[in-house]
N, CA, C and O atoms as CSV, one atom per row, in Angstrom:
chain,resi,resn,atom,element,x,y,z
A,1,UNK,N,N,-0.145,-23.977,-16.382
A,1,UNK,CA,C,1.056,-23.463,-15.818
A,1,UNK,C,C,0.748,-22.265,-14.918
A,1,UNK,O,O,-0.365,-21.740,-14.888
A,2,UNK,N,N,1.746,-21.876,-14.217
A,2,UNK,CA,C,1.632,-20.742,-13.306
A,2,UNK,C,C,2.089,-19.477,-14.021
A,2,UNK,O,O,3.141,-19.452,-14.661
A,3,UNK,N,N,1.289,-18.436,-13.903
A,3,UNK,CA,C,1.641,-17.144,-14.478
A,3,UNK,C,C,1.907,-16.171,-13.333
A,3,UNK,O,O,1.026,-15.891,-12.521
A,4,UNK,N,N,3.132,-15.665,-13.283
A,4,UNK,CA,C,3.503,-14.719,-12.236
A,4,UNK,C,C,3.532,-13.329,-12.833
A,4,UNK,O,O,4.246,-13.063,-13.800
A,5,UNK,N,N,2.741,-12.442,-12.237
A,5,UNK,CA,C,2.695,-11.058,-12.702
A,5,UNK,C,C,3.421,-10.189,-11.694
A,5,UNK,O,O,3.236,-10.349,-10.488
A,6,UNK,N,N,4.235,-9.281,-12.168
A,6,UNK,CA,C,4.960,-8.382,-11.289
A,6,UNK,C,C,4.421,-6.962,-11.449
A,6,UNK,O,O,4.072,-6.525,-12.545
A,7,UNK,N,N,4.368,-6.277,-10.345
A,7,UNK,CA,C,3.939,-4.885,-10.342
A,7,UNK,C,C,5.006,-4.088,-9.606
A,7,UNK,O,O,5.310,-4.374,-8.448
A,8,UNK,N,N,5.564,-3.108,-10.259
A,8,UNK,CA,C,6.681,-2.347,-9.709
A,8,UNK,C,C,6.158,-1.195,-8.853
A,8,UNK,O,O,5.965,-0.079,-9.335
A,9,UNK,N,N,5.937,-1.490,-7.583
A,9,UNK,CA,C,5.444,-0.484,-6.637
A,9,UNK,C,C,6.545,0.521,-6.319
A,9,UNK,O,O,6.264,1.693,-6.070
A,10,UNK,N,N,7.795,0.068,-6.325
A,10,UNK,CA,C,8.921,0.959,-6.019
A,10,UNK,C,C,8.960,2.125,-7.005
A,10,UNK,O,O,9.135,3.274,-6.599
A,11,UNK,N,N,8.801,1.841,-8.278
A,11,UNK,CA,C,8.793,2.911,-9.292
A,11,UNK,C,C,7.602,3.841,-9.106
A,11,UNK,O,O,7.709,5.050,-9.308
A,12,UNK,N,N,6.461,3.264,-8.716
A,12,UNK,CA,C,5.278,4.085,-8.459
A,12,UNK,C,C,5.570,5.081,-7.338
A,12,UNK,O,O,5.251,6.264,-7.463
A,13,UNK,N,N,6.178,4.611,-6.240
A,13,UNK,CA,C,6.513,5.514,-5.139
A,13,UNK,C,C,7.569,6.529,-5.560
A,13,UNK,O,O,7.500,7.693,-5.164
A,14,UNK,N,N,8.547,6.101,-6.359
A,14,UNK,CA,C,9.549,7.045,-6.856
A,14,UNK,C,C,8.893,8.166,-7.656
A,14,UNK,O,O,9.217,9.339,-7.474
A,15,UNK,N,N,7.971,7.799,-8.542
A,15,UNK,CA,C,7.278,8.801,-9.353
A,15,UNK,C,C,6.490,9.773,-8.480
A,15,UNK,O,O,6.518,10.984,-8.699
A,16,UNK,N,N,5.791,9.229,-7.491
A,16,UNK,CA,C,4.975,10.081,-6.613
A,16,UNK,C,C,5.863,10.999,-5.785
A,16,UNK,O,O,5.553,12.179,-5.624
A,17,UNK,N,N,6.966,10.469,-5.259
A,17,UNK,CA,C,7.845,11.296,-4.427
A,17,UNK,C,C,8.610,12.328,-5.246
A,17,UNK,O,O,8.908,13.415,-4.750
A,18,UNK,N,N,8.932,11.998,-6.502
A,18,UNK,CA,C,9.634,12.959,-7.350
A,18,UNK,C,C,8.730,14.090,-7.814
A,18,UNK,O,O,9.190,15.210,-8.033
A,19,UNK,N,N,7.435,13.795,-7.965
A,19,UNK,CA,C,6.486,14.828,-8.387
A,19,UNK,C,C,5.140,14.593,-7.713
A,19,UNK,O,O,4.195,14.144,-8.362
A,20,UNK,N,N,5.041,14.893,-6.409
A,20,UNK,CA,C,3.794,14.609,-5.693
A,20,UNK,C,C,2.595,15.386,-6.225
A,20,UNK,O,O,1.463,14.914,-6.123
A,21,UNK,N,N,2.823,16.557,-6.786
A,21,UNK,CA,C,1.693,17.339,-7.296
A,21,UNK,C,C,1.089,16.724,-8.552
A,21,UNK,O,O,-0.069,16.993,-8.871
A,22,UNK,N,N,1.854,15.900,-9.272
A,22,UNK,CA,C,1.288,15.186,-10.421
A,22,UNK,C,C,0.353,14.082,-9.945
A,22,UNK,O,O,-0.669,13.814,-10.576
A,23,UNK,N,N,0.705,13.439,-8.824
A,23,UNK,CA,C,-0.140,12.374,-8.283
A,23,UNK,C,C,-1.353,12.933,-7.556
A,23,UNK,O,O,-2.433,12.344,-7.599
A,24,UNK,N,N,-1.177,14.079,-6.880
A,24,UNK,CA,C,-2.243,14.712,-6.114
A,24,UNK,C,C,-2.430,16.148,-6.595
A,24,UNK,O,O,-2.103,17.082,-5.864
A,25,UNK,N,N,-2.945,16.344,-7.802
A,25,UNK,CA,C,-3.012,17.706,-8.354
A,25,UNK,C,C,-3.906,18.661,-7.566
A,25,UNK,O,O,-3.686,19.872,-7.596
A,26,UNK,N,N,-4.897,18.143,-6.870
A,26,UNK,CA,C,-5.823,19.014,-6.144
A,26,UNK,C,C,-5.488,19.107,-4.658
A,26,UNK,O,O,-6.297,19.596,-3.869
A,27,UNK,N,N,-4.296,18.639,-4.272
A,27,UNK,CA,C,-3.953,18.599,-2.852
A,27,UNK,C,C,-2.646,19.329,-2.581
A,27,UNK,O,O,-1.900,19.677,-3.496
A,28,UNK,N,N,-2.396,19.545,-1.316
A,28,UNK,CA,C,-1.132,20.134,-0.897
A,28,UNK,C,C,-0.172,18.989,-0.575
A,28,UNK,O,O,0.194,18.790,0.583
A,29,UNK,N,N,0.235,18.238,-1.599
A,29,UNK,CA,C,1.029,17.036,-1.393
A,29,UNK,C,C,2.444,17.348,-0.944
A,29,UNK,O,O,3.108,16.495,-0.357
A,30,UNK,N,N,2.901,18.524,-1.203
A,30,UNK,CA,C,4.233,18.906,-0.760
A,30,UNK,C,C,4.071,19.847,0.419
A,30,UNK,O,O,3.787,21.033,0.250
A,31,UNK,N,N,4.251,19.314,1.598
A,31,UNK,CA,C,4.019,20.046,2.832
A,31,UNK,C,C,5.172,20.995,3.124
A,31,UNK,O,O,6.159,21.005,2.388
A,32,UNK,N,N,5.068,21.788,4.180
A,32,UNK,CA,C,6.147,22.731,4.501
A,32,UNK,C,C,7.513,22.053,4.566
A,32,UNK,O,O,7.618,20.884,4.937
A,33,UNK,N,N,8.528,22.774,4.212
A,33,UNK,CA,C,9.909,22.311,4.213
A,33,UNK,C,C,10.163,21.207,3.196
A,33,UNK,O,O,11.171,20.507,3.296
A,34,UNK,N,N,9.285,21.035,2.228
A,34,UNK,CA,C,9.474,20.029,1.189
A,34,UNK,C,C,9.229,18.611,1.661
A,34,UNK,O,O,9.628,17.664,0.984
A,35,UNK,N,N,8.581,18.439,2.811
A,35,UNK,CA,C,8.323,17.102,3.329
A,35,UNK,C,C,7.101,16.509,2.656
A,35,UNK,O,O,6.167,17.230,2.305
A,36,UNK,N,N,7.105,15.204,2.476
A,36,UNK,CA,C,5.936,14.564,1.895
A,36,UNK,C,C,5.276,13.639,2.910
A,36,UNK,O,O,4.599,12.683,2.532
A,37,UNK,N,N,5.470,13.921,4.196
A,37,UNK,CA,C,4.760,13.196,5.239
A,37,UNK,C,C,4.183,14.206,6.227
A,37,UNK,O,O,4.588,15.368,6.267
A,38,UNK,N,N,3.230,13.730,7.019
A,38,UNK,CA,C,2.444,14.644,7.836
A,38,UNK,C,C,2.779,14.591,9.322
A,38,UNK,O,O,2.540,15.564,10.037
A,39,UNK,N,N,3.324,13.483,9.799
A,39,UNK,CA,C,3.544,13.338,11.234
A,39,UNK,C,C,4.974,12.898,11.495
A,39,UNK,O,O,5.419,11.887,10.952
A,40,UNK,N,N,5.684,13.628,12.303
A,40,UNK,CA,C,7.056,13.294,12.682
A,40,UNK,C,C,7.002,12.428,13.940
A,40,UNK,O,O,6.743,12.925,15.036
A,41,UNK,N,N,7.250,11.131,13.770
A,41,UNK,CA,C,7.148,10.193,14.878
A,41,UNK,C,C,8.222,10.429,15.937
A,41,UNK,O,O,7.979,10.230,17.127
A,42,UNK,N,N,9.390,10.848,15.511
A,42,UNK,CA,C,10.492,11.018,16.464
A,42,UNK,C,C,10.203,12.123,17.472
A,42,UNK,O,O,10.510,11.986,18.656
A,43,UNK,N,N,9.617,13.207,17.005
A,43,UNK,CA,C,9.362,14.351,17.871
A,43,UNK,C,C,7.884,14.548,18.206
A,43,UNK,O,O,7.516,15.493,18.905
A,44,UNK,N,N,7.037,13.639,17.695
A,44,UNK,CA,C,5.593,13.710,17.906
A,44,UNK,C,C,5.037,15.079,17.531
A,44,UNK,O,O,4.333,15.719,18.313
A,45,UNK,N,N,5.368,15.507,16.324
A,45,UNK,CA,C,4.947,16.811,15.840
A,45,UNK,C,C,4.059,16.628,14.615
A,45,UNK,O,O,4.400,15.880,13.699
A,46,UNK,N,N,2.926,17.308,14.605
A,46,UNK,CA,C,2.027,17.295,13.452
A,46,UNK,C,C,2.508,18.354,12.470
A,46,UNK,O,O,2.381,19.551,12.725
A,47,UNK,N,N,3.060,17.908,11.350
A,47,UNK,CA,C,3.588,18.834,10.356
A,47,UNK,C,C,2.513,19.385,9.437
A,47,UNK,O,O,2.750,20.347,8.708
A,48,UNK,N,N,1.341,18.783,9.469
A,48,UNK,CA,C,0.268,19.233,8.588
A,48,UNK,C,C,-0.444,20.461,9.131
A,48,UNK,O,O,-1.148,21.149,8.392
A,49,UNK,N,N,-0.267,20.738,10.399
A,49,UNK,CA,C,-0.907,21.900,11.030
A,49,UNK,C,C,-2.408,21.932,10.762
A,49,UNK,O,O,-2.958,22.962,10.372
A,50,UNK,N,N,-3.058,20.797,10.975
A,50,UNK,CA,C,-4.504,20.732,10.814
A,50,UNK,C,C,-4.975,20.423,9.406
A,50,UNK,O,O,-6.172,20.241,9.183
A,51,UNK,N,N,-4.050,20.361,8.446
A,51,UNK,CA,C,-4.444,20.023,7.071
A,51,UNK,C,C,-4.794,18.537,7.001
A,51,UNK,O,O,-4.505,17.776,7.923
A,52,UNK,N,N,-5.404,18.149,5.924
A,52,UNK,CA,C,-5.792,16.756,5.724
A,52,UNK,C,C,-4.548,15.904,5.478
A,52,UNK,O,O,-3.833,16.151,4.507
A,53,UNK,N,N,-4.263,14.903,6.329
A,53,UNK,CA,C,-3.080,14.071,6.109
A,53,UNK,C,C,-3.138,13.270,4.814
A,53,UNK,O,O,-2.102,12.839,4.309
A,54,UNK,N,N,-4.336,13.067,4.270
A,54,UNK,CA,C,-4.441,12.355,2.994
A,54,UNK,C,C,-3.979,13.200,1.819
A,54,UNK,O,O,-3.874,12.703,0.697
A,55,UNK,N,N,-3.703,14.469,2.066
A,55,UNK,CA,C,-3.141,15.313,1.011
A,55,UNK,C,C,-1.623,15.146,0.917
A,55,UNK,O,O,-0.983,15.733,0.045
A,56,UNK,N,N,-1.058,14.350,1.809
A,56,UNK,CA,C,0.380,14.083,1.756
A,56,UNK,C,C,0.604,12.681,1.214
A,56,UNK,O,O,-0.329,11.880,1.143
A,57,UNK,N,N,1.828,12.389,0.837
A,57,UNK,CA,C,2.152,11.070,0.295
A,57,UNK,C,C,2.175,10.042,1.421
A,57,UNK,O,O,1.635,8.944,1.280
A,58,UNK,N,N,2.805,10.404,2.541
A,58,UNK,CA,C,2.886,9.510,3.693
A,58,UNK,C,C,2.233,10.165,4.895
A,58,UNK,O,O,2.259,11.387,5.039
A,59,UNK,N,N,1.642,9.340,5.766
A,59,UNK,CA,C,1.106,9.863,7.019
A,59,UNK,C,C,2.255,10.172,7.971
A,59,UNK,O,O,2.295,11.235,8.591
A,60,UNK,N,N,3.183,9.234,8.076
A,60,UNK,CA,C,4.384,9.430,8.876
A,60,UNK,C,C,5.569,8.940,8.048
A,60,UNK,O,O,5.443,8.779,6.835
A,61,UNK,N,N,6.686,8.707,8.663
A,61,UNK,CA,C,7.881,8.321,7.899
A,61,UNK,C,C,7.774,6.947,7.269
A,61,UNK,O,O,8.569,6.620,6.388
A,62,UNK,N,N,6.818,6.133,7.691
A,62,UNK,CA,C,6.724,4.761,7.215
A,62,UNK,C,C,5.433,4.451,6.471
A,62,UNK,O,O,5.455,3.732,5.472
A,63,UNK,N,N,4.326,4.973,6.935
A,63,UNK,CA,C,3.014,4.559,6.440
A,63,UNK,C,C,2.469,5.487,5.356
A,63,UNK,O,O,2.339,6.692,5.572
A,64,UNK,N,N,2.149,4.920,4.188
A,64,UNK,CA,C,1.515,5.732,3.139
A,64,UNK,C,C,0.142,6.218,3.588
A,64,UNK,O,O,-0.539,5.567,4.380
A,65,UNK,N,N,-0.243,7.362,3.070
A,65,UNK,CA,C,-1.575,7.895,3.394
A,65,UNK,C,C,-2.633,7.062,2.675
A,65,UNK,O,O,-2.317,6.255,1.801
A,66,UNK,N,N,-3.874,7.265,3.051
A,66,UNK,CA,C,-4.982,6.537,2.398
A,66,UNK,C,C,-5.006,6.825,0.908
A,66,UNK,O,O,-5.282,5.942,0.096
A,67,UNK,N,N,-4.720,8.050,0.565
A,67,UNK,CA,C,-4.736,8.430,-0.851
A,67,UNK,C,C,-3.628,7.715,-1.634
A,67,UNK,O,O,-3.829,7.317,-2.781
A,68,UNK,N,N,-2.462,7.555,-1.007
A,68,UNK,CA,C,-1.377,6.824,-1.658
A,68,UNK,C,C,-1.725,5.345,-1.782
A,68,UNK,O,O,-1.398,4.707,-2.783
A,69,UNK,N,N,-2.387,4.804,-0.764
A,69,UNK,CA,C,-2.851,3.418,-0.856
A,69,UNK,C,C,-3.791,3.243,-2.042
A,69,UNK,O,O,-3.741,2.223,-2.731
A,70,UNK,N,N,-4.639,4.223,-2.282
A,70,UNK,CA,C,-5.566,4.108,-3.412
A,70,UNK,C,C,-4.815,4.174,-4.745
A,70,UNK,O,O,-5.241,3.554,-5.720
A,71,UNK,N,N,-3.698,4.920,-4.803
A,71,UNK,CA,C,-2.879,4.917,-6.025
A,71,UNK,C,C,-2.314,3.530,-6.296
A,71,UNK,O,O,-2.289,3.077,-7.440
A,72,UNK,N,N,-1.857,2.855,-5.238
A,72,UNK,CA,C,-1.329,1.496,-5.384
A,72,UNK,C,C,-2.445,0.546,-5.828
A,72,UNK,O,O,-2.245,-0.286,-6.713
A,73,UNK,N,N,-3.615,0.677,-5.210
A,73,UNK,CA,C,-4.744,-0.177,-5.582
A,73,UNK,C,C,-5.133,0.022,-7.044
A,73,UNK,O,O,-5.414,-0.943,-7.754
A,74,UNK,N,N,-5.146,1.268,-7.487
A,74,UNK,CA,C,-5.465,1.536,-8.889
A,74,UNK,C,C,-4.417,0.944,-9.821
A,74,UNK,O,O,-4.753,0.468,-10.905
A,75,UNK,N,N,-3.144,0.968,-9.410
A,75,UNK,CA,C,-2.086,0.363,-10.229
A,75,UNK,C,C,-2.296,-1.139,-10.345
A,75,UNK,O,O,-2.063,-1.715,-11.407
A,76,UNK,N,N,-2.735,-1.781,-9.264
A,76,UNK,CA,C,-3.019,-3.221,-9.301
A,76,UNK,C,C,-4.186,-3.494,-10.239
A,76,UNK,O,O,-4.147,-4.439,-11.027
A,77,UNK,N,N,-5.225,-2.666,-10.155
A,77,UNK,CA,C,-6.384,-2.862,-11.033
A,77,UNK,C,C,-6.015,-2.651,-12.497
A,77,UNK,O,O,-6.476,-3.386,-13.369
A,78,UNK,N,N,-5.182,-1.644,-12.764
A,78,UNK,CA,C,-4.770,-1.389,-14.143
A,78,UNK,C,C,-3.899,-2.514,-14.694
A,78,UNK,O,O,-3.912,-2.783,-15.895
A,79,UNK,N,N,-3.142,-3.170,-13.816
A,79,UNK,CA,C,-2.290,-4.279,-14.253
A,79,UNK,C,C,-3.107,-5.539,-14.503
A,79,UNK,O,O,-2.604,-6.517,-15.056
A,80,UNK,N,N,-4.373,-5.506,-14.091
A,80,UNK,CA,C,-5.291,-6.632,-14.271
A,80,UNK,C,C,-4.717,-7.914,-13.668
A,80,UNK,O,O,-4.653,-8.959,-14.316
A,81,UNK,N,N,-4.302,-7.795,-12.401
A,81,UNK,CA,C,-3.803,-8.964,-11.678
A,81,UNK,C,C,-5.007,-9.855,-11.378
A,81,UNK,O,O,-5.944,-9.423,-10.707
A,82,UNK,N,N,-4.987,-11.097,-11.871
A,82,UNK,CA,C,-6.155,-11.962,-11.682
A,82,UNK,C,C,-6.271,-12.449,-10.240
A,82,UNK,O,O,-5.269,-12.671,-9.561
A,83,UNK,N,N,-7.499,-12.607,-9.795
A,83,UNK,CA,C,-7.745,-13.179,-8.483
A,83,UNK,C,C,-7.790,-14.691,-8.629
A,83,UNK,O,O,-8.265,-15.199,-9.645
A,84,UNK,N,N,-7.305,-15.415,-7.634
A,84,UNK,CA,C,-7.398,-16.873,-7.716
A,84,UNK,C,C,-8.852,-17.303,-7.608
A,84,UNK,O,O,-9.660,-16.636,-6.962
A,85,UNK,N,N,-9.176,-18.412,-8.239
A,85,UNK,CA,C,-10.540,-18.917,-8.200
A,85,UNK,C,C,-10.941,-19.378,-6.814
A,85,UNK,O,O,-10.094,-19.795,-6.024
A,86,UNK,N,N,-12.228,-19.306,-6.516
A,86,UNK,CA,C,-12.744,-19.697,-5.214
A,86,UNK,C,C,-12.471,-21.166,-4.926
A,86,UNK,O,O,-12.074,-21.514,-3.814
A,87,UNK,N,N,-12.679,-22.027,-5.909
A,87,UNK,CA,C,-12.457,-23.456,-5.712
A,87,UNK,C,C,-10.995,-23.730,-5.359
A,87,UNK,O,O,-10.709,-24.555,-4.491
A,88,UNK,N,N,-10.080,-23.048,-6.023
A,88,UNK,CA,C,-8.665,-23.215,-5.735
A,88,UNK,C,C,-8.360,-22.813,-4.294
A,88,UNK,O,O,-7.623,-23.515,-3.602
A,89,UNK,N,N,-8.915,-21.702,-3.837
A,89,UNK,CA,C,-8.680,-21.254,-2.463
A,89,UNK,C,C,-9.239,-22.243,-1.446
A,89,UNK,O,O,-8.605,-22.507,-0.424
A,90,UNK,N,N,-10.413,-22.785,-1.716
A,90,UNK,CA,C,-11.008,-23.772,-0.806
A,90,UNK,C,C,-10.138,-25.017,-0.740
A,90,UNK,O,O,-9.883,-25.545,0.342
A,91,UNK,N,N,-9.681,-25.487,-1.902
A,91,UNK,CA,C,-8.831,-26.685,-1.940
A,91,UNK,C,C,-7.522,-26.455,-1.181
A,91,UNK,O,O,-7.090,-27.316,-0.415
A,92,UNK,N,N,-6.899,-25.308,-1.390
A,92,UNK,CA,C,-5.651,-25.009,-0.682
A,92,UNK,C,C,-5.885,-24.930,0.824
A,92,UNK,O,O,-5.053,-25.395,1.603
A,93,UNK,N,N,-6.989,-24.357,1.233
A,93,UNK,CA,C,-7.315,-24.272,2.655
A,93,UNK,C,C,-7.525,-25.642,3.275
A,93,UNK,O,O,-7.034,-25.913,4.371
A,94,UNK,N,N,-8.254,-26.511,2.576
A,94,UNK,CA,C,-8.486,-27.865,3.100
A,94,UNK,C,C,-7.195,-28.669,3.153
A,94,UNK,O,O,-6.968,-29.413,4.107
A,95,UNK,N,N,-6.353,-28.529,2.144
A,95,UNK,CA,C,-5.069,-29.240,2.145
A,95,UNK,C,C,-4.189,-28.754,3.295
A,95,UNK,O,O,-3.538,-29.557,3.962
A,96,UNK,N,N,-4.169,-27.461,3.523
A,96,UNK,CA,C,-3.388,-26.912,4.624
A,96,UNK,C,C,-3.916,-27.379,5.969
A,96,UNK,O,O,-3.139,-27.697,6.869
A,97,UNK,N,N,-5.240,-27.422,6.108
A,97,UNK,CA,C,-5.844,-27.884,7.360
A,97,UNK,C,C,-5.517,-29.342,7.606
A,97,UNK,O,O,-5.215,-29.725,8.736
A,98,UNK,N,N,-5.571,-30.164,6.564
A,98,UNK,CA,C,-5.254,-31.587,6.712
A,98,UNK,C,C,-3.779,-31.771,7.057
A,98,UNK,O,O,-3.441,-32.631,7.870
A,99,UNK,N,N,-2.919,-30.997,6.466
A,99,UNK,CA,C,-1.477,-31.143,6.700
A,99,UNK,C,C,-1.091,-30.691,8.105
A,99,UNK,O,O,-0.258,-31.326,8.751
A,100,UNK,N,N,-1.677,-29.621,8.575
A,100,UNK,CA,C,-1.291,-29.050,9.861
A,100,UNK,C,C,-2.215,-29.462,11.005
A,100,UNK,O,O,-2.168,-28.855,12.075
A,101,UNK,N,N,-3.047,-30.470,10.805
A,101,UNK,CA,C,-3.933,-30.899,11.890
A,101,UNK,C,C,-3.091,-31.469,13.029
A,101,UNK,O,O,-1.995,-31.984,12.808
A,102,UNK,N,N,-3.617,-31.370,14.246
A,102,UNK,CA,C,-2.855,-31.897,15.394
A,102,UNK,C,C,-2.658,-33.416,15.249
A,102,UNK,O,O,-3.579,-34.147,14.884
A,103,UNK,N,N,-1.460,-33.856,15.538
A,103,UNK,CA,C,-1.124,-35.276,15.463
A,103,UNK,C,C,-1.531,-35.954,16.788
A,103,UNK,O,O,-1.336,-35.401,17.870
A,104,UNK,N,N,-2.080,-37.122,16.675
A,104,UNK,CA,C,-2.445,-37.872,17.876
A,104,UNK,C,C,-1.231,-38.650,18.358
A,104,UNK,O,O,-0.548,-39.302,17.568
A,105,UNK,N,N,-0.970,-38.581,19.640
A,105,UNK,CA,C,0.171,-39.318,20.197
A,105,UNK,C,C,-0.357,-40.530,20.961
A,105,UNK,O,O,-1.460,-40.501,21.505
A,106,UNK,N,N,0.438,-41.585,20.993
A,106,UNK,CA,C,0.006,-42.814,21.658
A,106,UNK,C,C,0.390,-42.826,23.105
A,106,UNK,O,O,0.101,-43.791,23.812
């Protein structure tokens, strides 16, 4: 049977945004004005003032910083999400290639 595992990334981001210093204890995760991002895309302003953008939760209003990406990756590893087997991936690829191959017209 198929086993579907869910990982609640939304709660992870909520926890980090509610207490960024708990997620990044050795960093300045809470930037000036209480912002948790480093670059204001609308005004093209660097809010980090030369600080490391990975010390913030987000690089800009949309993209998580590298450090936040690593928190998500660690959550996936802790959840022990299994990787699909190599043989299964090869079979799915061959089936997809056979199904979507160009059709010959007469």
